[in-house]
Structure formats: structure tokens, C-alpha cells
N, C-alpha and C positions, 0 to 999 in steps of 0.2 A: 504494500500500500504506500503510495507516494505521500509526501509530507502534507500537501494540500488536502488530499482525500482523508488523511488521518485527522487533520484539524476540523474538517467538515463533520466527520463522524463523531469526534469528541464534542463539538458544539451541539449537535443534535442530541447526543446522549445527555449533555449537561442541561439542556433545556428540559428534558423529560425528568431528570432527577430533581431539578429545582421545582418544577410543577408538582412532583410527587411530595417533595419536602414541605412545600407550602400547604398542600392538601392535608398532610399529616398534622401540621401545626394547628389545624382547626378541629382535629379529632379529639375526643375526650380521653386523651392518653396522659400518663405521667411523663415527666421530662425524661426519666430513665428509659421508658418504653419508646419514646420518640427517638432518643439517641441510639438505641439498639437497632431500630429500623433503618436509621440513616447510615449506621456503620455497615449494615448488611448491603445496602444499596451501593455504598462506596466500594466495598470489597468484591462486588459482583459485576463491576463495570467492564464490558467487553473492550479489549484493547489496552486497558490499564494493567501493566504487568504487576501482578500481586500474587502473594502466596495464600490469599484468602484468609489472612490473619491480621488482626489489628485491634486497636482500642481507642476509646475516647476518654480523656481526662477533663475534669473541670477544676477551676481554681477553688481551693478551700479557703474561705475568708478568715477562718480561725487560725490556720497555720501558715497562710500565704504560700502553700505548696500545692501540688496537683493530687487530686483524688481520683482513683480509677472508678469510673461509673459503669461502663459497659466494655465487654471484650468479646472477641470471637477467636477461637483457636488457642486460648491460653490454657496451660495446665494449672493445677491447683497451686503448685510451687510458684509459677509465674505470677498468679494472682496475688499470692502472699507477698512476694518481693516487690511488686509494682503497685500495691494498694495505695501507698502514699509516697510521692516523689517530691523531694524538696526542689525548689527552683535552682537551676544551675547543676543539678545532679543527673547524670546519664543524658541520653539524647533528648528525651522529652523535657527534662528539666532545663536543658540548655535552650531548647526552642521557646520555653516559657520565659526564661530570664532575658533572652536577647530579642524576643518577639520577631524572630526570623525563622525561615524554613531551615531545618537541619536535615541534610542528606548524608547517608553513609552507605557505600557500596558493600562494605564488609563489617564484621565485628572488629572494632578497633579499640584504642586506649580510652576513647570517650564513652565506651559502652560499659558503664559502671555496674549495671545489674547483670550478673552472670549466674549460671546454674549448671549442674552436672548434665552432660550429654547435650549441651546446646550446640546446634549446628550453625555453620556460617550462614549469614544472611545480611540483608541491608534494610534501610529504612528511609521513608519520607516522614518527618515529624513536622506537622503544620500547625502553627499557633492559631488559635481562634480569637480574633480581635474584633472589638467594637470601638471605633474611634480611638484606636491605639490602646484601649484598655483590654488587658488580658482576661479572657473568659475560660480558656482551656487549651487543650492540644489534641489533635488527631494524629494517631500513630498507625502507619500502614507498613507491613513487611513486604520486601521485594527480594527476589533471588540474589544470592551472592554474586558480585561482579556486575550487577545491573548498572547501566549507564544513566546518569542523571539527564533527564530530558525536560526542556523548558515547557513543552506543551503539557506534559504530565503535571508539572509543578503548578502552572497557571490553572489547570483544571481543578486540582485539589484546593488551591487558594480560593477559587470561585465557590466551591462547595463549602469551604470553611466560612466564607462571608455569609452565605445563606444560613448556615448553621448558627452563626452568631446571632442573627435576628431571631431565630427560633428560641435559642437559649434565653436571650434577654426578655422576649415576650413571656416565656413561661416563668422565669424568675420574677418578672414584674407582677404576674398574676399571683404567685405565691406570696410575694411581699405585701401586695394589697390585701390578700386574704388574712395574712398574719396581722397587718395593721388593724383590719376590721375586728379580728378576734381580740387584740389588745384593747381596742377602744370599747368593745362590748364588755370586756372584763372590768375595765375601769368604771364603766357605767353601772355594772352589776355591783361592784364594790360600793359605789356611791349610794345606790338605792337599797341594797340588801343589808349592808353592814353599817349604814349610816356614817359615811365618811365625815360629815360635818356634825358629829354627835356632840353632846354636851362636854365630854372630856376634851375633845379637840378644841372646842371654842374656849373652854376654861384655860387650857394650856396656852393658847394665844394671848389671852388676857394676862396671864401670869408673866409671859415673856415680855409683853408690853410694859408691865410694871417694873420688871427687872431691868429694862433698858431706859429707865428714867426715874423721875420723882414719883414715889408711890402715892403722894397726896395730890398729884396733878390730874389732868383730864384722863379718863379711862373710857374707851368706847363701850357702848352697851352690847352685851353678848348677842342679843337678838339682831342687832345691826351687823355685827361681824358675821354671824351665820348667814344672813340674807346676802351680804356681799359675796361670800364664798360660793353660795349656791348659784346665784345668777351669773357670775363671771365664769364659773366652771361650765355651766350649761352653754354659755356663749362660746366658750373655747372649742366646743364640739361641733360648732357650725362652720359652714364654708359659704363664702359669697363670691360668685363668679370663679369658682374653683380655687379660691385663695383662702387660706386659713385666717382666723381672727387673732389679731394681736392688739392688746389694749391695756390701759391702766385706769383704775377708778380709785378715787380717794374720798374718804369720809372726813368731813370737816367738823371741828368742835363747835359747840354753841358759841354764839357771839363772834364768829369768825369775821375777819375783814380782809380787804385786798392784801395779798402778801407782797408788800413793797417795803423793804427795809434797806439799810445801807449795803448789806451783803447780797440781798436777793431781790431783784426787780422782776417779779412774776407778772405776767399779762393775763388778765381774766376776761373771758368772753361769756357774758351772761345771757341765757335764753330769755326771750320775752315771756314765755310761759314754761314753767318747769316741766320736765319730761318724766313720766313714770319709769322707775328703774326696773326694766324688764329686758329679757333676752333679745327680743327683736329690735329694741332700741339700740342696744350695744352693738349688734351685728350691723345695723344701718350706719352707725357713727364710726365704727372702729377704723375703717380704711381712710378716714379723713385726718386722723391724728397719729403722730408718732408716739408710741407708748413710752419711749425713753425720755422724751422732753415734755410731753403733754398728757395730762390726766383729766378724766371726767370727774367733776366735783359733785359729791353727794351730800345731801342734807336730809334731815327727817321731813317726811311729807307733812304739809300743813293740816290736811284733813285726818291723818292717821300717823302720829309721831312714831309708831312702831315700824312703819314702812319707810322706804327711802325714795327720793326722786333726784333726777339729774338737773342741777340748776345751771350748769354751763361747763366751761373748760378752763383749766389753768395751765399756762405755758411757762415753764421755768427756763428762761434763757440766762443762766447764771454761770459765772466763772467757776471752774472746778477747783476743789481743794487739791486734787491730784495734779501733779506737775504737767502731765500730758493729757489732761481732760479725759479721765477714765472713769468718771462716776456719772450715774444718772440721777435726776432729781437732786442736783448738787447741793442746793441750799434749802431744800424743802423743810418746813417747820417740823419739829419733833412731836407736834400735836396732831399730825396728819397720818391717818392709817391708809395705806395704799395697797391694793391688790393688783399685781401685774401678771399678764399671761403672754408668753412668747411662743408657746408650743402647746399642742393639743393636750388638754387635761393636766397641764403643769402650771401651777400657780406659785407666785412668790409674794410674801406678805412683808411690807415695810412699815417701820415706825420712823417717820421722817426719812432719813437716808440709810437707816440700818435695817438689814434683813432680819426679821424675827421668826420666820418660819417658811416652810414650803410644803406643797402638796403635789405629788407626782404619781399618776396612775393609781390614785386611791390611797396612797400612803402619806401620812403627815411626818415631816421631819423638822427638827430644830435647826437653827442657823448653821450654815456650812462652816467648816474650819477656816481659819485665816488663809489669805493667799500664800502662794509658794514662798514669798520672801521671808516667812517665819519658819521655814522648813530646812532640812538638810540640803535641798536643792540649792537654796540661796547660799548656804555655807560653802558649797563647792564653787559657786560662782565667785563669792567674795575672796576665797583663797587665791584664785587666779587674778582677779581684778586688783588685788593688792600690789601686783607687779607692774601695773600700768602707771605711766607718768602722771596721769590725772589723779590717781590715788595718792601718789607721792606728794603732790602739790596741795590737794584739797581734802585728803583723808576721807572720812565717812560721807562728807558732802558729795564727793564724786560718786561714791558707791550708791547713794540715794538716787542720783540722776540715772545711773546705769540700771539700777533695779526698776525704776519707774519706766524706763524705755522698754525693758523686757515686758512689763505689764502691758504697755501700749501695743507692742508687737503681737502678743497673745490675743489681746482683745480684737485687734484688726483682723487677725487670722480667723478667730472664731466667728466674727461678723460675716465672713464670706459664706458660711454654712456649707462649705465644701469638704471640710476635713483636711487633714494633712499631718505631716511630721516635720518637726524642726529639731535638728541635732546640733547642740552647742558644743564646740570642740576647742579645747586649748591648743595653741599652736604646737606644743610639744608632742601632741598625740596624733598629728596628721598622718605620719607614716603608719602608725598602728591602724588608723581609721581605714585607709585604703586597702588593708588586708581583709577587711570585713564589709566592704561596700564597693559597688561599681559606679564611679562617677559617670554621669550622663551628660549634663550640660555644665562643663567646667568654665570658670570665669577667671580672667586675668586682671583687667582693670576694674577695680571696685572701690566704693567709698570706704574710708576708715571711720566707722561709726564711733569708735572710742574717742578719736581725736575731735569729732564734732561735739561729743558729750563733754569733753574737757573744756572746749571753748564755751559751751553753754554754761557750765558751772562757774567758769571765770566771770562771765557776764552777770550771772545771778549774784555772786558775792560782791562785785563792784556796785551793782544796782542797789543792793541792800545797804551798803556802807556809804553811798554818795548821793543820797536822795536830794540833798540841797545843792548839788553842783549844777552849773548852767547847762552843761551838755547831757544832763540826766535823761531827758525825754528822747533825745536823738539816739543815745545808746540803748535805752529801753526798747525803742522801736527795732533796733538791730537784734536785740535778744528775742523779741517776739517773732521776728522773721526767721531766726534760726530755730525757734520752737516749731513753727509751721513746717520748716524744712525737715526737721527730725520726725514730725508726725507723718509727713509725706514719705519719708524714707522707711518708716515702719510699715506703711501701707504697701510700698513697693516690695519689701521683703515678704510681706504676707501673700502677695500675689504670686510669688515664686512657688508657694506651696500648692497652688491650684494644679500644677503639673504633677501627674502621677509619680510617686517616689518621694524621697526625703530631701529637704533643704538642709545643707550643712552650713553652719554659721560659726565663724571663728570667734574666739574670746574678744577680738577687736571689733566684733559685730559687723564683720565683712562677709558677704556670701561667698563661699568657696565653690559650691556646685549645687545644682537642684535637679529634681527628677531622678535622683540616684536610687539604685536598687541595693537593698541590704542583703549581703551574702554571708554574713557571719554564721557560724555553726550554732545550732539550737542551744539555748541556755539550759544547763543541767541543775543549776542551783534553785533556791527558793525565792519567792516573791512575797514581800511583806508590805501591808498598808501601814505607812508610818503613823498615820493618825490613830489607827487601831492599836498599833504596837505600844503606844504610850500607856494604854490601859490593859491590853492583853498581849504580853510579849511573845506568847507562843503561837499567835495567829499566823496562818500561811494562806496565801491566795492561790486559787486554781487558775492557771493561765488560760484554760479553755473558756473561762468566763469573758476573756478579753477578745477583741477582734484581731484581724490580720495586721493592722498598723501597730497595735500594742505588741503583738508577738514579734514582729520584725524589730521594733525598738528595744524590746527586752533582750533579744539576741545580740544586738549591737552593743548595748550598755554592758552586757556580760562579757563581750569581747574586748571592749575598750573602756577600761576603768578610768574614771575621771571625766568622761563625757556626760552630758545631760541630754535626755530626750524629752521633748514636749509633744504629746500626741493629742491632736485636736479632732474631736468627733464632729460629725456633720451637724448634729442638733443637741449635743450633750456638752459636758464640761471639758476643760483642757487638763489632761492628766500629765504628771511628770514622773520621770524615772531616773534614778541614779544608783550606782553600785555602792552598797554599804560595805561589803567585804567580798572575798572570793566565793562565798557561799550564798550570799543574799543580795537581792536588789530591792531597794525601797520604791514603792509605788505611791505617788501622791495623787489622790483622787480628783482634786479640783484646785488648779493653780491660780484661779481667778478669785476664789472666795466670793465676797459680796461685790466685787467690781462689776460694773456694767458699762458697756460702751455708750458714750454720749454723742 
């Protein structure tokens, strides 16, 4: 058969397979059943030189490795050996880590999986990709000495692309089903167990008193309960396929416009108060940013036990945080606020302080302090003490450095994409590249530490020379540098949007991004530092964490002295640092009560 005839034959066969694959995608089959049928189709293609033997692997989000889903022609021993393949291991693992086709005409040194009586053979290992995101790998066996042919490779890549769409569709269906089940569970907890029961309400009132003067204003329990119920129910709604995000605040009796020397709040008062109901919150939510604007609540005139929305309060205030990292920066401590940024997840504030949270039906007391009070910060400080900025300004420089890390984590979390930031002392760079594959390496980059040193110098001058003639001019320069630093934090956060890890030097300069972690699996234990303060024997199960956490754990175990920040798509920012050769500390929430403003 000439090359043209072969191409025409392959094209016709490809069209039939794609049509069959798309048809199967609509059948009520499990993903494993669909992949099994697809594998049989691939291995039975006329003209494609194959031994009728192969497998399909999918990416395991928990381990970041490949999990064997279906196979044809494998022995029990092969199934056991290939059930889980780390990225970079054997031919399939290399296809996954490089996201490129791997071809081998014979069993060679890259064939890490071997077994007794294994005959010589070759492989096409085809990565299954969706917009450069790895989903899995197709492995087909070819006779020993087979010659690599472009037409065969293109054919298998086309099938892989079709398969990627099927896998994403099915995984999307499963994720949607799981989300519905989680939501149903949260609602059932709320209705059947009484999530807002008297104990929860009383606990919030106690926390309110604990965070202020006990003889001051205390919200009525019935008002607290009503706020939680209505906001929670509103958080379950969607408007134009967009989730509800909002803040509501209960104001004390005799409240006035919040306009003080520190806080110039702007109040918009409705001509007629609006009943505090779910449909009203859903209608208003998308008009106001919950981080800066809250819907103000007061007792209803006709029924003081009920509540009504009198208007909105916009807090356009300078933050106490150096790089503007707090919400409701100067809101009065007599204001009770309930904020929702995620379905079924509420945060309760007394002024600017978080006093409680409710997530999927469970009440929790305030989160631990941000990472700067943990061993993660101690590791940072140990390296920062070598900087010229620390030599000049001492802890003042450290505070600027620490606050910049806060801002970077907040900017990254705000992207809601997830990512990994690996902070690396310069002395560990050689060690790092033995446990990672740099993808987008950088040469000319800003020296973030030098910028922070200049900023601290400006701060100290500004504080000490307020009466100087050129104070305003130099203060404007400081504010311009502040904006530049906040922009730099945002730039770094955007590098995390590329699949893989961002490596950041202790000088706060990006070294590489989109990098793959190849360090060997960590064999030691993982401890929650927060819990170990009270339960020193506690150990965490790594399987509870996702693929990003697993890769970060492996790297921190490989490169002692580095720090990993793992940013979830809709959850907290976790931190990891090696305690000793047997233990890694896991910090559950590096942001604590910080919120992006």
C-alpha cells in the first residue's frame, strides 16, 4: 500500500473511531467501561501495527502519578507492577512528565518495569492532554524493531485528543454529581441537625464577648440566628449561573454614619427598607463587592425581632496592613458581619476580627494566626537575617518582607486557580534541581528584596521627618513604590496560573515557573503544627491531601530548608516545611483572618 493510500485508509478509519467514541460518550456507561471500549477499538485498528496489547492510565490527583484503569493482554504480574506509575518512571511515566509521545522500538534502559520471561517489544506511549493539562496516557505495544512512523503517531494523537474530551466530560459529570451530593449533605445537616441550634448561637455570643468589652453592645441571639439562616440559604442560590457572594452587617441601636478620622465609610440608604429575605440578597449580591461593601441590617420597625435591609455601607479605608491585606479595614467593633464567598461557607466578624465560621454544616472557632507566627516564618527569618536590608533595619525589614509574603499569598488565592509556590534559599538551588524539572526558567528578574529594603528606608525616613519641607514629595515616592510592590506581587501570583510550581528565591526573585516536581515520595510523617501544640502524637494521612500537596510534600522532604505554599482553588493556603529528617510540618491556613481588599 502506497503512502497516500495508507493515509486515506487511516483517515477513514479515524473518522469511524471518532464517531464511535462520541457515540459511546452518550451511552450510560462508567468512565472505566468507556475507556475499555476505546482501548479495544485502538488495538483492533487495521493497518496499525500492534500486538493487540495495551493500557490506558489516568492521572491520580492524590499522588500526581498514573493509575492503571483498563488493560488488554496484561498478566496479573503486569497489572500489579503497573497499577501505579509515578511521573517520570518507565515509558508511561516519562510520557506523562514530558507531555510528549514516547516511542521505543525495543526494551531499553528506560523500561523500568520488568518481569520474568518478558519478551522484547516496543511501545507508543501517548499523553492524553487537554489544553496542555495532563489527563492520562495511552500505552500500545508494537513488535520489537518496529519503525516509528509519523502517520501512526498522528493517528494515535488524534484519538488521544478525542479521548481527552470524553474523559473531561465524564469527570465533569462526576464532579457535578459529587458537588450536588455535598450540597445536599450540607442542607440535610442544616435542616436535620439544626446547624444554627441554640448552642451554636450561644457560642457566637460568647466569642463576641471574648473579643471585646463584656459590658458593651451584644447582638440578640434571635438576630444572629436569623442572619445565619438567611445568608446560608442565599449562598445556595445561583443567579445567571454565578454563585452568590455577599456581606451583611447588623448595626447596634442608635447607630450613625460611620465617619471618623480613621474610617470614612459611605452609606447608601434605601428610600424604603427592604425585608431581609433570601430573594432580596440574591437580587442585590452581584451589585456589591462583599470585601468592601456590606448590606446594613437593623431591627424591623413593625417587628423588632425581625430584620430589614436599610441600605449599604462602603468602607473605603486605608488598611492597617502595610500592603492593604484586610477587608473591612476600619469597621467598628460594634458591627456583626456575616460574609459568604463560597457555597455554604460563612464567616462571622466582630468588626475586623473573625469570631467564627460555618462550612458544610460545621461550626468552627476562629482560625489560627497567619503563617508569620509559625515555624514557616522562623525558617524565612533565619535566611532573611543574611540580607543587607536586615543588617540595616533589623526587624523593621523583616516586617516588610513578611507583609509582602502575605500580599503574594492573598493575590494568588484571589485568582481561584490554585497553585504552588516554593520559596528557596539560594544555597539550596543545586539541591532543588535534583528534585524538580524547571520548565520556564528566567534570567533577568527583579530583586524583590532590594525593593523591600528601599521601601523600608522610605518608611523610616517618613516617620522621622514629618516636619521636613520635602516630606510630601518623598511620601509620594514611597506610595509609588508601594503600588509597584503590590503590582509585583500580582505579577508573581500570575506565574502560578501555569500548571506546575513557581520557584521563588529568598531574594523574592522568580527562578522558574510551571516546573514539575520529580522528587522521590516522602517516607516520613506529616504533622499539623497547630494540632501538635496540643496533641504531639498526631500524624496526618497524606491521602487526605491533593496532588499539589503530595508533590510539595515530596519536594520539602527532598530539600530541607525550602518552604512550600500550596494554594487551593477555593480553600485556604497551606504551608509546608521540614521539621527534621522524619517529619514535615503542615500549616493548614497561612492567611489566618487576612482577606484581600
